[in-house]
C-alpha positions as CSV (number, residue, x, y, z in Angstrom):
1,X,-43.6,20.3,20.2
2,X,-46.3,18.1,18.7
3,X,-43.6,15.7,17.4
4,X,-42.0,15.5,20.8
5,X,-45.3,14.7,22.5
6,X,-46.1,12.1,19.9
7,X,-42.7,10.4,20.3
8,X,-43.2,10.5,24.1
9,X,-46.6,8.9,23.8
10,X,-45.1,6.1,21.7
11,X,-42.3,5.4,24.1
12,X,-44.6,5.7,27.1
13,X,-47.1,3.3,25.6
14,X,-44.3,0.9,24.5
15,X,-42.8,0.5,27.9
16,X,-46.3,0.1,29.5
17,X,-47.3,-2.7,27.1
18,X,-43.9,-4.4,27.4
19,X,-44.6,-5.3,31.0
20,X,-47.2,-7.7,32.3
21,X,-50.2,-5.9,33.7
22,X,-49.8,-4.4,37.2
23,X,-46.2,-5.8,37.6
24,X,-44.3,-2.5,37.5
25,X,-46.9,0.3,37.3
26,X,-48.0,1.9,40.5
27,X,-51.1,3.6,39.2
28,X,-49.6,7.0,39.9
29,X,-49.2,9.1,36.8
30,X,-46.2,10.9,38.2
31,X,-44.3,7.8,39.3
32,X,-45.2,5.8,36.2
33,X,-44.0,8.7,34.0
34,X,-40.6,8.8,35.7
35,X,-40.3,5.0,35.3
36,X,-41.1,5.1,31.5
37,X,-38.7,8.0,30.9
38,X,-35.9,6.2,32.8
39,X,-36.4,3.0,30.8
40,X,-36.5,4.8,27.5
41,X,-33.3,6.8,28.3
42,X,-31.5,3.6,29.0
43,X,-32.7,2.1,25.7
44,X,-31.5,5.1,23.8
45,X,-28.0,5.0,25.3
46,X,-27.5,1.3,24.5
47,X,-28.7,1.6,21.0
48,X,-26.7,4.7,20.3
49,X,-23.6,2.8,21.4
50,X,-24.5,0.2,18.8
51,X,-24.9,2.8,16.1
52,X,-21.5,4.4,16.8
53,X,-19.9,1.0,16.5
54,X,-21.3,0.6,13.0
55,X,-20.0,4.0,11.8
56,X,-17.0,4.0,9.4
57,X,-14.0,6.3,10.0
58,X,-13.1,8.2,6.7
59,X,-9.4,8.6,7.7
60,X,-9.0,4.9,8.4
61,X,-10.8,4.0,5.2
62,X,-8.5,6.4,3.2
63,X,-5.3,5.1,4.8
64,X,-6.4,1.5,4.1
65,X,-7.0,2.2,0.4
66,X,-3.8,4.3,0.1
67,X,-1.8,1.2,1.4
68,X,-3.8,-1.3,-0.6
69,X,-6.3,0.0,-3.2
70,X,-9.7,-1.5,-2.6
71,X,-9.1,-2.2,1.1
72,X,-10.9,0.9,2.3
73,X,-13.8,0.1,-0.1
74,X,-14.2,-3.3,1.6
75,X,-14.2,-1.6,4.9
76,X,-17.1,0.6,3.8
77,X,-18.8,-2.4,2.2
78,X,-18.4,-1.2,-1.4
79,X,-17.3,-4.5,-2.7
80,X,-17.8,-3.8,-6.5
81,X,-15.5,-0.7,-6.3
82,X,-13.0,-2.6,-4.2
83,X,-12.8,-5.2,-7.0
84,X,-12.3,-2.5,-9.6
85,X,-9.5,-0.8,-7.7
86,X,-7.8,-4.1,-6.9
87,X,-8.0,-5.2,-10.6
88,X,-6.5,-1.9,-11.8
89,X,-3.7,-2.3,-9.3
90,X,-2.8,-5.8,-10.3
91,X,-3.2,-5.1,-14.0
92,X,-1.0,-2.0,-13.9
93,X,1.7,-3.8,-11.9
94,X,1.7,-6.7,-14.4
95,X,2.0,-4.4,-17.4
96,X,4.8,-2.4,-15.7
97,X,6.8,-5.5,-14.9
98,X,6.4,-7.2,-18.3
99,X,7.2,-4.1,-20.3
100,X,10.2,-3.2,-18.1
101,X,11.5,-6.7,-18.7
102,X,11.1,-6.4,-22.4
103,X,12.8,-3.0,-22.3
104,X,15.8,-4.6,-20.5
105,X,16.0,-7.4,-23.0
106,X,15.8,-5.0,-26.0
107,X,18.5,-2.7,-24.3
108,X,20.8,-5.7,-24.0
109,X,20.2,-6.4,-27.7
110,X,21.0,-3.0,-29.1
111,X,24.0,-2.5,-26.7
112,X,25.4,-5.8,-28.0
113,X,25.0,-4.6,-31.5
114,X,26.8,-1.4,-30.7
115,X,29.7,-3.2,-29.1
116,X,30.1,-5.3,-32.2
117,X,29.7,-2.6,-34.9
118,X,30.5,0.8,-33.5
119,X,34.0,2.0,-32.5
120,X,34.9,5.1,-30.6
121,X,38.5,4.7,-31.9
122,X,37.3,4.7,-35.6
123,X,35.2,7.8,-34.8
124,X,38.2,9.5,-33.1
125,X,40.6,8.7,-36.0
126,X,38.3,10.1,-38.7
127,X,37.6,13.2,-36.6
128,X,41.4,13.8,-36.0
129,X,42.3,13.3,-39.6
130,X,39.7,15.7,-40.9
131,X,40.6,18.4,-38.4
132,X,44.3,17.9,-39.3
133,X,43.4,18.4,-43.0
134,X,41.9,21.8,-42.1
135,X,44.8,22.9,-39.9
136,X,47.8,20.6,-39.4
137,X,49.0,22.6,-36.4
138,X,45.7,22.8,-34.6
139,X,46.3,19.9,-32.3
140,X,49.8,20.6,-31.3
141,X,48.7,22.9,-28.6
142,X,46.1,20.5,-27.3
143,X,48.2,17.3,-26.9
144,X,51.2,15.7,-28.4
145,X,50.8,13.6,-31.5
146,X,52.4,10.6,-30.0
147,X,49.9,10.7,-27.1
148,X,47.1,10.6,-29.6
149,X,48.7,7.7,-31.5
150,X,49.2,5.7,-28.4
151,X,46.0,6.2,-26.5
152,X,43.3,7.8,-28.6
153,X,43.3,5.5,-31.6
154,X,43.9,2.2,-29.8
155,X,40.8,0.0,-30.3
156,X,40.6,-1.0,-26.7
157,X,41.8,2.3,-25.0
158,X,40.2,5.6,-25.9
159,X,41.1,8.6,-23.8
160,X,37.7,10.4,-23.7
161,X,39.1,13.6,-22.1
162,X,41.4,14.1,-25.1
163,X,38.6,13.0,-27.5
164,X,36.3,15.6,-26.0
165,X,38.9,18.3,-26.4
166,X,39.3,17.2,-30.0
167,X,35.5,17.5,-30.5
168,X,35.6,21.0,-29.1
169,X,38.3,22.1,-31.5
170,X,36.4,20.6,-34.5
171,X,33.5,23.0,-33.9
172,X,35.7,26.0,-34.7
173,X,35.8,25.1,-38.4
174,X,32.8,25.3,-40.8
175,X,33.2,21.7,-41.8
176,X,32.9,20.5,-38.1
177,X,30.1,22.8,-36.8
178,X,27.7,19.9,-36.9
179,X,29.6,18.3,-34.0
180,X,26.9,19.3,-31.5
181,X,27.7,16.8,-28.8
182,X,30.7,15.4,-26.9
183,X,30.9,11.6,-26.7
184,X,30.1,10.2,-23.3
185,X,32.2,7.6,-21.6
186,X,31.7,4.0,-22.7
187,X,28.9,2.2,-20.9
188,X,26.9,5.3,-20.0
189,X,23.3,5.7,-21.0
190,X,24.2,8.8,-23.0
191,X,26.9,6.9,-24.9
192,X,24.4,4.5,-26.3
193,X,21.9,7.2,-27.1
194,X,24.4,9.5,-28.9
195,X,25.8,7.0,-31.4
196,X,22.4,6.3,-32.8
197,X,20.9,9.8,-32.7
198,X,23.4,12.4,-34.0
199,X,24.9,12.2,-37.4
200,X,28.4,13.2,-36.3
201,X,28.8,9.6,-34.9
202,X,27.9,8.0,-38.3
203,X,31.6,7.6,-39.1
204,X,32.1,5.2,-36.2
205,X,29.9,2.4,-37.7
206,X,31.5,-0.6,-39.5
207,X,29.6,0.2,-42.8
208,X,31.3,3.6,-43.0
209,X,34.7,1.8,-43.2
210,X,38.0,2.3,-41.6
211,X,39.3,4.9,-44.2
212,X,40.0,7.9,-42.0
213,X,40.3,10.1,-45.1
214,X,36.8,9.2,-46.5
215,X,34.7,12.1,-47.3
216,X,31.6,12.7,-45.1
217,X,29.7,16.0,-44.8
218,X,26.7,17.0,-42.7
219,X,23.6,16.0,-44.6
220,X,25.1,13.0,-46.4
221,X,23.2,9.7,-46.1
222,X,23.7,7.7,-42.9
223,X,24.8,4.1,-43.1
224,X,22.2,1.4,-42.6
225,X,23.6,0.3,-39.3
226,X,23.0,3.7,-37.9
227,X,19.3,3.5,-38.9
228,X,18.9,-0.1,-37.6
229,X,20.5,0.7,-34.3
230,X,18.3,3.8,-33.9
231,X,15.2,1.7,-34.5
232,X,16.2,-1.0,-32.0
233,X,16.8,1.7,-29.4
234,X,13.4,3.2,-30.1
235,X,11.7,-0.2,-29.5
236,X,13.4,-0.4,-26.1
237,X,12.2,3.2,-25.3
238,X,8.7,2.3,-26.3
239,X,8.7,-0.6,-23.8
240,X,10.0,1.6,-21.0
241,X,7.4,4.3,-21.8
242,X,4.6,1.8,-21.4
243,X,6.1,0.6,-18.1
244,X,6.5,4.2,-16.9
245,X,2.8,5.0,-17.6
246,X,1.8,1.8,-15.9
247,X,3.7,2.8,-12.8
248,X,2.0,6.2,-12.9
249,X,-1.3,4.4,-13.1
250,X,-0.4,2.4,-10.0
251,X,0.5,5.5,-8.0
252,X,-2.7,7.3,-9.2
253,X,-4.8,4.3,-8.3
254,X,-3.6,4.5,-4.7
255,X,-4.6,8.2,-4.4
256,X,-7.9,7.8,-6.1
257,X,-8.8,4.7,-4.1
258,X,-7.9,6.5,-0.9
259,X,-10.1,9.5,-1.7
260,X,-13.0,7.3,-2.8
261,X,-12.7,5.2,0.4
262,X,-12.9,8.3,2.6
263,X,-15.8,9.6,0.7
264,X,-17.6,6.3,0.8
265,X,-17.1,6.1,4.6
266,X,-18.7,9.5,5.0
267,X,-21.5,8.5,2.7
268,X,-22.0,5.3,4.5
269,X,-22.4,7.1,7.8
270,X,-25.1,9.4,6.3
271,X,-27.2,6.3,5.4
272,X,-27.5,5.2,9.1
273,X,-30.9,6.0,10.5
274,X,-32.9,5.2,13.7
275,X,-36.4,4.1,13.7
276,X,-38.6,3.5,16.8
277,X,-41.2,0.7,16.5
278,X,-43.3,-1.6,18.7
279,X,-43.2,-5.4,18.3
280,X,-46.2,-7.4,19.5
281,X,-45.9,-11.0,20.7
282,X,-48.7,-13.4,21.8
283,X,-47.6,-15.6,24.6
284,X,-50.5,-18.0,25.4
285,X,-53.4,-15.9,26.4
286,X,-51.2,-12.9,27.1
287,X,-50.3,-10.2,24.5
288,X,-47.1,-8.3,25.2
289,X,-45.6,-5.3,23.4
290,X,-41.9,-4.6,23.2
291,X,-40.3,-1.3,22.2
292,X,-37.6,-1.5,19.5
293,X,-35.1,1.1,18.4
294,X,-34.1,-0.1,14.9
295,X,-30.9,0.7,13.0
296,X,-31.5,0.9,9.2
297,X,-29.0,1.1,6.4
298,X,-30.6,2.7,3.3
299,X,-28.9,1.3,0.2
């Protein structure tokens, strides 16, 4: 109650002193009180409208930063954080693009090496001959021999359906149980991964030779081309992994910036305060007092 009376006295006195003597006051306490209250109410409404116009909307701030990291922070006047989020966005995008490009170049490099030095036909011939050694009649129920000779072993034409059947049959013998995978079609991503990852495909490299009767057992040393190719593929994967994490950083930056912008808008609104004061001006020999409703932003 005391606080309200004190506030009324300030407002009452402010309006009285803001007018030249005897211009608006009637001398009646009742009439003059109504006049002061009316003037002060109008002043409050106008200034409250100004205050509302300065408030920040958390949803708008969040959406702005979700679209463009840092935009919501500019809206809430947090320029330092806006710069940080924008820098993270640009940096992550640059890293993603550069490393993805390097990965593409490295992929083209190791694929070209595979085209030049690895042969699916060589791999198929060696596999067929070694299965045939174990059981000469094994393949007769799968496909005719002339079909193999015509399609499977041709350097340019490999029937992958027949080859995959052959790989399935190999696993039924102890010597072929390490055939853990079936070769994917030429050009597929798995095709390039398999030939440099699993030892069953070691026999397809140039360095192994074209002798389909050459001995090779699981655990025997792999040719140098196998190791070189595997390393080159690993380098490409490393580039792609860096690019992947950079993309994740970009997405995360959008979400974090949006949350921060919404929080900053809410915090900004809490800093807005009203303060009533009286300003005095000397105009010639006359002193006038003007009431002021101040908007303050506490930083």
